[in-house]
N, C-alpha and C positions, 0 to 999 in steps of 0.2 A: 076502221080508222086506226092507224098505227099510234103507238104511245107517243112518239115524237111529235106527231101532228096535234095531238091533244095538248101537249105541253106548250107548243107554239101558239095555239089558239088561246090558252089561258094567259100566256104572257101578253098577247096583243090586247086582250080584254083588260088586263090590269093597267097597261099603259093608257088605254082609252079612258078608263075610269079616272085615273090620276089627272089626265089632261082635262077632262070635263070638270072635275072638282076645282082645279086651278083656274080654268077659264071662267067658271061661274062666280068665283071669288075675285075676279079681276087681278089675280095673282097678288092679293093683299093678305098678309099674315093676320090671322085672327087674334094673335097675342100682342104683337108690337106694331102692327100696321105697316111693316116693312115689306120688301119684295118677297113673296112666297115662291119658293122653288121646290117644295116638297109637300107631302100631305101627312097628316097626323090622325090617328084613330081617336074618336071621342070616347068610346068605350074600348079599352085595350083588348087586344086579341087574347091576352092571358086571362081576361075576365069574361070571355065569351063574345067579345065584339067581332063583327064581321068585316070583310073587305069591301062591302057595298058602299055606294055613293052616300047613303044616308048616315053612315058612320065615319065618314072622312071629312076633314076640314083642311083648308089650305094654311100652311105656315112656312116660315123661313127655316132654314137648316139650323140656325143658332137656337131658336126657340124649341124646335123639335128635339134637339139634343139636350137641352136644359130640363126638359120635363121628365 
């Protein structure tokens, strides 16, 4: 498999994970209960958090930028 194909597979998985987290939360922000359009890491990646579904939560862009 070429490197370009690996990159595209990773990007597709990332979008799928984000979509699943948002759908499971009914697109409701965990902080303000507004419309969630992005996801936030519970444990930041800088502290060893992963990109897996268990470490992501739905939140609105405003709350994500304020954290």
